[in-house]
ZADO-171962 format. One record per atom (N, C-alpha, C, O, CB): x, y, z. Coordinates in steps of 0.2 Angstrom, whole numbers, plus 5000, padded with zeros to 4 digits. Glycine has a CB too. Layout:
XYZ ...
This chain:
497850145177 498550165173 499050115175 499050085180 498750245175 499550115171 500050075172 500350075179 500350135183 500550095165 500750015182 501150025188 501750045187 502050065192 501149965191 502050045180 502750055180 502650095174 502150075170 503349995180 502950155172 502950185166 503650225165 503950255169 502250245167 503950225158 504450255157 504350295150 504050265146 504950205156 504450345150 504450395144 505050435143 505350455148 503850445145 505250435135 505750445133 505750495127 505350505123 506050395131 506350535127 506250595122 506250565115 506550515114 506850655123 505850595110 505850565104 506450585099 506750635101 505150595101 506650565095 507050595090 506750555084 506350515084 507950575091 506950575077 506750555072 507050485070 507650465070 506850615066 506650445069 506950365067 507150365060 507550315058 506450295067 507050415056 507350405050 508050445048 508350445043 506850425046 508150475053 508850525053 509450485050 509850505046 509150555061 509550415053 510150385049 510050365042 510450345038 510450325052 509450375040 509350355033 509550395027 509250455027 508750355032 509850385022 510150445018 509650445013 509450385011 510850435014 509350495010 509050515005 509250565001 509450615004 508550525006 509250564994 509550614990 509250684991 509650734990 509450594984 508450684992 508150744991 507750754997 507750795001 507750754983 507350704999 506950695005 506950645010 507050595008 506350695003 506950675016 506950615021 506350565021 505850585022 507050645028 506550495021 506050445020 505950445029 506250465033 506250375016 505350395029 505150385036 504850315036 504950275032 504650435039 504450295043 504350225043 503650235043 503250285045 504750185049 503350175041 502450165040 502150145046 502450125051 502050105033 501550165046 501150145053 501350065055 501450045061 500350155051 501350025050 501449955052 502149945054 502249905059 501249915047 502749975053 503349965056 503249995063 503549955068 503950005052 502950045064 502950075070 502650015075 502949995080 502550155069 502049995072 501649945076 501949885078 501849855084 501049925072 502549875073 502949805074 503449815080 503549775084 503349785067 503749895079 504149905086 503949905091 504249875095 504449955087 503249935091 502949955097 502849875101 503149865106 502050005096 502549825098 502449765098 503149725102 503149705108 502349745090 503649725098 504249695101 504449725108 504749685112 504949695095 504449795109 504449835115 504149805121 504349795127 504149885113 503449795119 502849775124 503149705126 503249695132 502149775120 503249675121 503449605123 503949595128 503949545132 503549565118 504449635127 505049635131 504949645139 505249625143 505549675128 504449695138 504149715146 503749665149 503749645155 503749785145 503349635144 503049575147 503349515149 503149475153 502649555142 503849505146 504249455148 504849465153 505349425154 504449415143 504749525156 505149535163 505849575161 506249585166 505249465166 505949595154 506549625152 506449695152 505849725151 506649605145 506949725152 506949805153 506949825146 507349805142 507549835156 506449885145 506249905138 506949945136 507149985139 505449945137 507049925131 507749965127 507550035125 506950055124 508049925120 507950075124 507750165122 507550145113 507150175110 508750235123 507850085110 507650085103 507650005102 508049965105 508150125097 507149995098 507149915096 507149905088 506849935084 506549875100 507549835086 507549825079 507049785077 506749755081 508149805077 506949795070 506349775067 506549755060 507049775057 505749845067 506149705058 506449685052 505849695047 505249675047 506749605053 506149725041 505749745036 505549685031 505849625031 506249805032 505149705027 505049635022 505549615017 505549555014 504349645017 506049655016 506649645012 507149615015 507649605013 506949715010 507049595022 507549565026 508049605030 508449585034 507849525022 508049675028 508549735031 508249735039 507649715040 508549815026 508449755043 508349795050 508449865051 508849895048 508749755055 507949895055 507949965056 507849975063 507349935066 507450005051 508150025067 507950035074 507550095073 507650145070 508450035079 507050085077 506550145081 506550155087 506450105091 505850125080 506550215090 506550235097 505850215100 505350205096 506550325099 505850195106 505250185109 505150245114 505550255119 505250115112 504550275112 504350325116 504150325122 504450375126 503850345114 503650275124 503450255132 503350185131 503250155126 502850295134 503450165138 503150085139 502950075147 503150115151 503850015136 502550015148 502350015156 502249955155 502349915150 501750065158 501949925161 501649865163 501049875168 501049925171 502149815167 500549825167 499949835172 499749765173 499349745170 499349875170 499949735179 499849655181 500049605175 500649585175 498949655181 499549585172 499549535167 499749555159 499849515155 498949505168 499849625159 499849655153 500549705152 500849725157 499149695152 500649715146 501149765146 501149805140 500849775135 501849745147 501349865139 501349905134 501949955132 502449965135 500849945135 501749975126 502450005123 502050055117 501550045114 503149935120 502450105116 502250155111 502750185106 503350195108 502050205115 502650195100 503150225097 502850285092 502250285090 503650165092 503250335091 502950395089 503150385081 503650355080 503250465092 502650395076 502750385068 503050455067 502850505070 502050375064 503550435062 503850495059 503850475052 504150425050 504650505060 503550495048 503350495039 503950535036 503850545030 502650535037 504450555039 504950575035 504750655032 504450695036 505250525029 504750665027 504650725022 504050705020 503750755017 505150725016 503650655020 502950645017 502450685021 502350675027 502750585017 502050715017 501450735020 500850695023 500350705021 501150775016 501050655027 500550595030 500150605034 500450625039 500950535033 499550605034 499050625040 499150595046 498850625051 498450625038 499550535046 499750505052 500450525055 500650505060 499650425050 500650555051 501450585054 501350615061 500950665062 501850655050 501750595066 501750615073 501350585078 501350605083 501650685073 500850525075 500450495080 500750445083 501250415081 499850465077 500550425090 500850385094 500550305091 499950295090 500550405103 500950255090 500650195088 500850145095 501350125096 501150165081 500250125097 500250075105 500150005103 499649985100 499750095111 500649965106 500449895107 500249875114 500649895119 501049835105 499749845116 499549825123 499749745122 499649715116 498749835124 499949705126 500149635124 499949605130 499949635136 500849625122 499749545130 499649485135 499649415133 499549405127 499149495138 499749375138 499749305136 499249275134 498749275138 500049275140 499149235129 498549205127 498649135124 499149105126 498249255124 498349115119 498249045117 498849035112 499249075111 497649025113 498848975110 499548975104 499449015098 498949025095 499648895101 500049045096 500049085091 500049155094 500149165100 499349085086 500049205089 500049275090 499349305086 499349305080 500649315087 498849325092 498249355089 498349445089 498449475094 497549325093 498149465083 498249525083 497549565082 497149555078 498749545078 497449605086 496649645087 496749715086 497249745087 496249635094 496249745085 496149815083 495849855090 495349855092 495649825078 496349905092 496149945098 495850005096 495650015091 496749965101 495850055101 495450125099 495850155094 496450165095 495350175105 495650175088 495950215083 496150165078 496250195073 496550265086 496150115077 496250075071 495550035070 495250005075 496850025072 495450055062 494850025060 494749945059 495149905061 494850055053 494149945057 493949875056 493549875048 493249925046 493349855063 493749815046 493549825038 492849785038 492649735041 494149775032 492449825035 491649805034 491449785027 491049745027 491149865035 491749805023 491649785015 492249745013 492749745015 491649845011 491949695008 492349655003 492649704999 492549764999 492049614999 493249664996 493649694990 494349734994 494649774990 493249754986 494449734999 495249745002 495649695003 495549635003 495249785008 496149705005 496649665005 496549625013 496849575014 497349705004 496149645016 495849615023 495249605023 494849645022 495949655028 494949535024 494149515024 493649555030 493849585035 494149425026 493149555027 492749605033 492649555039 492749495040 491949615030 492549615044 492649585052 493249605054 493349615060 492449505053 493849595051 494549595053 494749665055 494449715052 495049565047 495349665059 495649735060 495949745053 496249705050 496249735066 495849835052 496249855045 496949855046 497249905046 496049925043 497149795047 497949795048 498149755041 497949695041 498249745055 498449775035 498549735029 499049685031 499449695036 498849775024 499049635026 499549565027 500249585029 500549565034 499549525019 500549625025 501349645027 501349675033 501849645036 501749685022 501149725036 501249755042 500949695048 501249685054 500849835043 500449635046 500149605050 500849555052 500949535058 499449575047 501149525046 501549485048 502149515051 502549475054 501649445042 502349585050 502949615054 502849615061 503249615065 503149675051 502149625063 501949625070 502049565073 502349555078 501249645072 501749505070 501949435073 502549415073 502749385078 501649395070 502949425068 503749415068 504249455074 504649425076 504049455060 503949525075 504249555081 504049525087 504449525092 503949635082 503549495088 503349465093 503749395095 504049385100 502549455092 503749355089 504149305090 504849315090 505149275092 504149265085 505149375088 505849375090 505949385097 506549385099 506249435087 505549385102 505649385109 505349315112 505749285116 505249445113 504849295110 504549235113 504149185109 503749215105 504049255118 504149125109 503649085106 503049065109 502749015107 503849035103 502849105115 502249075119 501649125115 501849175112 502249085127 501049095116 500549125114 500449195116 500549215122 500049095115 500149245111 500149305114 499449345111 499249335105 500949355112 499249385114 498749435112 498949505112 499049535117 498149425115 499049535105 499249605104 498649655101 498349645096 499849605099 498549705105 498149745102 498449805099 498749835103 497749755107 498349825094 498549895091 498149965092 497649965088 498649875083 498350005095 497950065095 498350135093 498950135094 497650065102 497950175091 498150245089 497750295091 497250315089 498150265081 497950325097 497550375100 497450435095 497850465092 497950395106 496850455094 496450505089 496450485083 496450525078 496850565088 496550405082 496550385076 495850385072 495750385066 496850305077 495250385076 494650385073 494550455069 494250465064 494250375079 494750505072 494650575070 495050585064 494850625059 494850615076 495750555065 496150575058 495850525051 496050525045 497050565059 495450475053 495150435047 494650465044 494650465038 494850365049 494350505047 493950555043 494150595038 493750615033 493650595047 494850605038 495250645034 495450595027 495650625022 495850665037 495350535028 495650485023 495050455019 494450465020 496150425027 495250405015 494750365010 494350315015 493850295013 495250315004 494650305020 494350245024 493650235024 493350185022 494750235031 493250305027 492650295027 492250275020 491650235020 492350345029 492450295015 492250265009 492350195007 491950165003 492450305003 492850165009 493150095008 492750045014 492749985014 494150095010 492450085017 491950025022 492450015028 492349965032 491849935017 493150055030 493450045036 493250095041 493350155040 494150055035 492850065046 492550105052 493050105059 493350055060 491750085054 493050155062 493250155069 493950185069 494050205075 493150085071 494350195064 494950225064 495450215058 495150215053 495350195070 495950215058 496450215053 496550145052 496450095055 497050265056 496850135045 497150065044 497950065045 498250125046 497050055036 498150015047 498949995047 499149975041 499049925038 499149935053 499450025037 499650005030 500549995029 500950005033 499350055025 500649985023 501349975021 501549905018 501449845020 501849995029 501949915013 502049855010 503049845010 503349795008 501749865001 503349905012 504049895011 504249905019 504749885021 504349965004 503749945022 504049975030 504350035029 504550075034 504649925034 504350065024 504650125023 504150185019 503850165014 505350115018 504050235022 503750295019 504250335014 504650365017 503350335024 504050325008 504450375004 504050435001 503550434998 504650334999 504350485003 504050545003 503750564997 504050564992 504550575004 503150604998 502750614992 502950704991 502850744996 501850584992 503150714986 503250784983 503150784976 503450754972 503950804984 502750824973 502650834965 503250844962 503450804958 502150884964 503750904964 504150924959 504750854959 505050834954 504550994962 504850834965 505350784967 505150714963 505550684960 505350774975 504450704964 504250634960 504350644952 504550604949 503350624962 504150704950 504250714943 504950704941 505050684935 504050764940 505450744945 506050734944 506350664943 506650644938 506450774948 506150624948 506350554948 506050504942 506250454940 506150524954 505350534941 505150494936 505450504928 505550454924 504350514935 505650574927 506050594921 506750554922 507050534917 506250684921 507050544927 507650514928 507550444927 507950414923 508050514935 506950404928 506950334927 506750334919 506950284916 506350294933 506450384916 506450374908 507050384905 507150364899 505950414905 507450424908 508150444904 508550374906 508950354901 508550504907 508550334912 508950284913 508650224907 509150194904 508950264919 507950214907 507850164902 508050184896 508250144892 507150144903 507950244894 508150264886 508850254886 508950224881 507950354883 509250264891 510050254890 510150174891 510750154889 510450304895 509850134893 509850064894 509650034887 509849974885 509250034900 509350074883 509150034876 508550004876 508349954873 509649984873 507950034883 507350004883 506950034878 506950094878 507050014889 506550004873 506050034868 505250004869 504850014865 506350014860 505249964875 504549944877 504549954885 504649904888 504349864875 504450004888 504350004895 503749984898 503349974894 504450064897 503749984904 503049954907 503049994913 503549994917 503049874910 502450044912 502150084918 501850044924 501450004922 501650134914 501950054929 501450024935 501350084939 501650124939 501749974939 500750084943 500650124948 500950124954 501050174957 500050124950 501150064956 501450044963 501749974963 501849954957 500950044969 501849944969 502149884970 501849824967 502149774965 502249884977 501149824968 500649774964 500849764958 501049704956 499949804964 500849824953 500949814947 501649794946 501749754941 500849874945 502249824950 502849794949 502949734950 503149704945 503149814951 502749704956 502849644958 502549584952 502749534951 502549634965 501949604950 501649564944 502049574938 502049514935 501049594942 502249624936 502649634929 503249574930 503349534925 503049714929 503649584936 504249544937 504049474938 504449424938 504849574944 503449454939 503049384941 502949364934 503049304932 502349384946 502649394931 502249374923 502649384918 502449344913 501649394922 503149424917 503449454912 504149444910 504449434916 503249514912 504449454906 505149454904 505449534904 505349564899 505349424897 505649554909 505749634910 506449634914 506749594918 505049664914 506749694911 507449714914 507349764921 506749794921 507949744909 507749764925 507649804931 507349884929 506849904931 508349814936 507749914924 507649984921 507149984917 506950044914 508250014918 506649924915 506149934910 505449944914 504949964911 506149874905 505349934922 504849954924 504950014928 505450024932 504649894928 504350064927 504450124931 503750134935 503250134932 504450184925 503850144941 503250154946 503150224944 503650264943 503350144955 502550244942 502250294941 501850334946 501750394945 501850274936 501750304952 501250324957 500550354953 500250314950 501650394962 500450404954 499750434952 500150504947 499750554946 499350474960 500650504945 500750554940 500650524932 501150524928 501450584941 500150504930 499950484923 500050534918 500550524914 499150464922 499750574919 499650634913 500350664913 500450684907 499150694915 500750664917 501450704917 501850644913 502150654908 501950734926 501950584916 502350544913 502250514907 502750484903 502450494916 501550504904 501350494898 501550544893 501850534888 500750494898 501550604895 501750664890 502550664889 502950684884 501450754893 502850644896 503550644895 503750584890 504250594886 503750624903 503350524890 503550474887 503350474879 503550434875 503450414890 502950524878 502750534871 503350564867 503350554861 502150574870 503850604870 504350634867 504950594867 505450624865 504450694870 504850524868 505450494869 505450434863 504850424862 505450454876 505950404860 505850354855 505650284856 505950234853 506450344851 505150274862 504950214863 504550194857 504250234854 504550214869 504450124857 504050094851 503450064854 502950074850 504450024847 503450044860 502750024863 502750034870 503350044873 502449954862 502250024873 502150044881 501749994883 501349964880 501750114882 501749974890 501349934893 501249964900 501749974904 501649844892 500449964901 500249984908 500049914911 499749864908 499750044908 500249914917 500149844921 499949874928 500449904931 500849784920 499349854931 499249854939 498449844940 498149814936 499449944942 498249874945 497649854947 497049904944 497149964943 497649864955 496449874943 496049914939 495749974943 495550024940 495449874936 495849964950 495750024954 495950084953 495550134953 496050004960 496650094951 496950134948 496950154941 496850204939 497550124949 497050094937 497050114931 496450134927 496450174922 497350084928 495950094928 495250104925 495150194926 494750224922 494650054930 495350224931 495350294931 495650324925 495350374922 495650324937 496150304922 496250334915 495850324909 495950364904 496850304913 495350274910 494950284904 494450334905 494150364900 494550224903 494350364912 494050424913 494350494912 494150544914 493750414919 494850474909 495450534908 495550564915 495450624915 495250604903 495650534920 495850554927 496650544927 496850484929 495350514933 497050594924 497650584924 498050594931 498650564932 497850634919 497750614936 498050614943 497550574947 497050594950 498150694946 497850514947 497450454952 497450454958 497250404961 497650394950 497750514962 497850514968 497050514972 496650554970 498350564969 496950474976 496250474979 495950534982 495350534983 496150414984 496350584984 496050644986 495950694980 495550744981 496450674991 496250684973 496150724969 495850684962 495850704956 496750754968 495450634964 495150604957 494550564961 494550554967 495850544952 494150534957 493550504960 493650424958 494050404953 492850534956 493350384963 493350314962 493050284957 492450304955 493150284968 493450224953 493250204946 492750164948 492350154943 493750164941 492550134954 492050084955 491350104952 491250054949 491950064961 490950144952 490350174949 490450154941 490150114938 490150254950 490950174938 491150164931 491150094929 490850064924 491850204929 491550064932 491649974931 491049954933 490849894930 492349934937 490449974938 490049934939 489549954932 489249914929 489649944946 489650014930 489150024925 489449984918 489049964914 488950114924 489949984918 490249944911 489949874912 489749844908 491049944911 490049844919 489949774920 489149764918 488949724913 490149754927 488749804922 487949794919 487849794912 487449754909 487549854922 488249844908 488149844900 488349784897 487949744894 488449884897 488949764899 489149704896 488849644897 488949594893 489749694898 488549634903 488249574905 487549574906 487249534909 488649554911 487149624904 486449644903 486049624909 485549594909 486249604897 486349644914 485949614921 486349664926 486849694926 486049524922 485949674932 486149714937 486749674940 486749614940 485649724943 487249714943 487849704946 487849744952 487649804952 488349724941 488049704957 487949724965 488549784966 489149774964 488049654972 488349834968 488749894969 489349874976 489149844981 488149974971 489849894975 490449874979 490849944981 490749994977 490849814975 491149944986 491650004988 492150014984 492450064982 491949994994 492349954982 493149954978 492949914971 492449884970 494049904983 493449924967 493449884960 493649824962 493249774959 494049914954 494049804966 494249744968 493649704970 493449644967 494849744974 493249734974 492649704977 492049694972 491649644973 492349754983 492049724968 491549724962 491749674957 491249634955 491549784958 492449654956 492549614951 492649544954 492549494950 493149644947 492849544960 492949484963 492349444964 492349384966 493249504969 491749484964 490949444965 490749424959 490149404959 490449484967 491049424954 490849404947 491049344946 491549324949 491249444941 490749294942 490949224940 491649254935 491749304933 490149184934 492149204936 492749204932 492749224925 493049274923 492949144932 492349204921 492149224913 491849294913 492149334909 491449164910 491349314916 491249384916 491649444919 491649494917 490749374919 492149414925 492649454927 493149464922 493449514920 492949434933 493249404919 493749424912 493449474907 493749524905 493849364908 492949454905 492549504900 492649574902 492749624898 491849484899 492449594908 492349664910 493249684910 493449734908 491849664919 493649644914 494349674913 494449684906 494749744905 494849624916 494349644901 494649654896 494349704892 494749734887 494649604893 493749724893 493349794891 493749854894 493949904891 492549804893 493849844900 494149914903 494649914900 494749974897 494249914911 495149874900 495849874896 495849904889 496249944887 496249804896 495349884887 495249924879 495149984880 495450024876 494749914874 494750014885 494550074887 495150124888 495250174885 494150084893 495650094893 496250114895 496750124890 497050174891 496550074899 496750084885 497150094879 496950134875 497450174874 497050044875 496350154872 496050214870 496250274872 496450324868 495550204872 496250274879 496250344882 497050364883 497350414883 495850344888 497350314883 498150324884 498450344878 498950374878 498550264885 498050314872 498250324866 498150394864 498450414860 498050274861 497550424866 497250474863 497750524867 497950574863 496450484865 497950524874 498350564877 499050574873 499350634872 498450524885 499350514872 499950514868 499950534861 500450544859 500250464868 499450544859 499250554851 499650504847 500050524843 499350614848 499550434849 499850374847 500550374845 500650344840 499550364842 500950404849 501650414848 501950334849 502450324846 502050474855 501650294851 501850224852 501250174853 500650204854 502250214857 501350104852 500850064853 500750054860 501250044864 501050014849 500050044862 500050034869 499649974872 499049964869 499850074872 499949944877 499449864879 499349884886 499749924889 499849764879 498749864889 498749854896 498549794898 498049764894 498349914900 498849764904 498649714908 498549724915 498949744919 499149654908 497749704917 497549714923 497649664927 497649604925 496949734923 497849664934 497949624939 497549624946 497349684948 498649644941 497349584949 497049594955 497649604962 498249604961 496449524957 497249614967 497749624973 498249574974 498849594976 497549624978 498049514972 498649464973 499049454967 499349404967 498349404976 499049504962 499449494956 499349454951 499749434947 500049484958 498649424951 498449374946 498049404941 497549434942 497949324949 498349394935 497949424929 497249424927 497049364927 498149404924 496949474926 496149474925 496149474918 495749434916 495749534928 496449524915 496149524908 496649584905 496949624909 495349554907 496749584897 497249624895 496849644888 496349624886 498049584893 497249694885 496949724878 497849754875 498249794878 496249804880 497849724868 498349744865 498949694865 498949634868 498549814867 499449714861 499849664860 500449654864 500849694864 500049654854 500449594869 500849604875 501549554872 501949534877 500349584883 501549544866 502249494866 502949534866 503349494868 502349464859 502949584866 503649614868 503849594875 504449584876 503649694869 503449594879 503649574887 503549504888 503649484894 503249614892 503449454883 503349384885 503949354884 504149294886 502849344881 
């Protein structure tokens, strides 16, 4: 047990954030970064504050309350309780703990109890590494560096995380032993079907009002960043659909758009080729088996099974990968055109997790 322990009453870390309908929260990665900073403060002999400031990927700072902290000889620890806002996140309310000690040069981040380890290729983290995605990993390192430039070892733990992980997609992705530390923005934006659909209608309304006749639909931030990186698009032209593809395509078909581009990772978009119009992992099937079948038929050889579409495609030689991606894109175009009854021309660009283009189908000149 720690020789000195401090416990504080929780309050909602997102109470100060303004949301029109639903309260936002903080990702597990943001909580891990906050716990790390608090623990390092204790390690350096400073008093642990009641709350710590954490830098988000966009450069802004947020304050998170510290639930508890302590020290034990050569190490120190702190915990932050996650508040996912109004999002029905399985990790809402968990304690995210950071144990820190002095180490060699740099900041080494390890997985403790309740944090998973990646065992299969195809994810943003290579096999054998803690299931801590690149953005939260950088946030953890930055939070430690806000306090000291000495070498550190940081171990992130989530009590009860292994049991909670069984309720997620992690076991099927080859993440074992616990939860993943996720997040790309540091903020949890609430998932609510009615609110999300209202927001999508608003986005379509804004695009139409701004004279957009060739919108770009993306599943999430990978697609959005890729669109802004590779294409010439206006801010209101790119619409983040999430998983509500059936709904948003039906709404788009009622509007005077001339052409539509879908851009994103095939792990999501390939599901549309199977007419899975709600692509949430809990309400749809993985596209990996279908992509494997397509690859084997096209290449006329066995293709090794993979837990994810990314893993399957990345294992192929570049020319084979492009051929499979272009065939998938063609199938997606056909499915979307059928869903929208050919209300407009459709094009698809598929990208990998790094935002690099894999293949496309359809005329993409309106966005070049």
